[in-house]
C-alpha positions, 0 to 999 in steps of 0.5 A: 430640415434634413435636405438643407442640411444635407447640402451643407454636409456634402459641402464641407466633405468636399472641402475636406476631400480637397484638402487631403487630395492636395496634402498627398501631393509630392510638394506636400506630404507626398503620401502614397496611401490614403485610408488604405488606397493609392492617393490621386496622384499615385493612382492617376498623376499630379495634374489630375490630382490638382484638378480634382482638388480644384473641382472639389472645393468648387463643387463645395460652394455650388452646393452651398448656393443650392442649399434650401435656405434663405439668401441670408443664410446662403451668403453666410455660409458661402462667406463663412465657409470661405474663411474656414477654408482659406488664409485665415483657416484651413490653408493658413493652418497647413502654411503653419504646419509645414513652416513648423517642420523646418523651424529652428525651435518645436512649437509651443503649446499655444503655437500648436493650438493656433495651428490645429484651430486653423487646420481641421479646427476651422472646419469642424467650428464651420460644421458646428454653426451651420445648422444655427446659421441656417435656422436663425433665418427661418426663426427655427432656433438660434445659436444661443438656443444650441449653446444653452441646450448643450450647457444645460446638459452639461450641468445636469450630468455633472451635478457633483461639479455645477450642482450642490451634490458632492461625490465623483462621477462613477459609471452607475450614476451616469448611467442614472443621470442618463436614464432620468433624462431618457424618462424626462423625454418620454422615452419608455424602453431602455433601448430608446435613443440608440441611433439608427444611423450608426454603423451596424457593429457600434449600434450592436454593442450599444444595444447590448450595454443598454440591455446589460444595465437592466440585467439582461446579460450573461455573468461572464464571457462563457455565455456568449462564447456558448451562443457563438457555438450555437449560432455557427451551427444554426448557420451551417444548418441553414438552407434558405438565403434568408435563413442564412442571412438571419443566422449570419446576423445572429452569429455576428451580434453574438461575436460583438456580445463576446467582445464586450464581455471581455471589455473591448470596444468591437468597433476599434477591434475590427478596425484595427484588424482590418488594417492589420489584414490590408497591411500584411496582404500588401506585404504578400503582394509585394513579396510575390512581386506581381505574380500573387494570383498566380500562387497556390493556396499553400504558397500564399500561406508561406508568404503570409507567415513570412510577412507576419514573422517580419512584423514581429522581428520589427516590433522586436527590434523596436 
């Protein structure tokens, strides 16, 4: 039930968000930025951050009580989330993490695993069990069904380990196994099963990889490079808004193809570029000392080059 699942998903995200708001406080990690934005206590104040986190925590359990599932399932979800977020889970793990910072000796591997299992690991475990817990009361499926399905898939995709077949797992063999799975599920197109919910950039790359397995791909990057030039010309020549949107999409799709041809993950590359731009732009604002928007474009460019030079110098010193 997607509607019921959405309530549980929102609840765990509330717990996660509250933990981040509190984790950024001066008494914890004292972070000024979170995902490139000022943290709550920096944007407003510490009292607001504490209350915002408390409100998110309370909202999580309110959402669970309102979830579209039976009473036993609701009680199970509320109790299990309280355990995952409390001293037996996330809070306990965070306390262990803070204690480790001032410990006389570094943690061993077992202690680190316990710490991580108690922090984010507890929330991840709760998320993985939500579906079976909600479905068991409706007799839709059980946790055993989920575990058996995962085990069956693992065994089917690794016959060289779990079966009688030998050899190693190479990419061609892996893709052949996955293609056989799609055939067994009645999928007809090589593009079947590429999730619509994926970010557009990631989905473009997956669609291209699927198509490439059928032989529909340029033999080297020069083909996609030429396509970028072609799509750039078509975007410049477009006159209507709808034409511009279409050609812009084609240009972005071609750019992903070009990056993929070089063996680079487009999503990771763009994420890194976003972070770099944000870091450098904030550096320019700092150098301008509050007067950045009043500068000319040439003056801004000089600051940009200065920030780049500082970064390169820092890397050289490292």
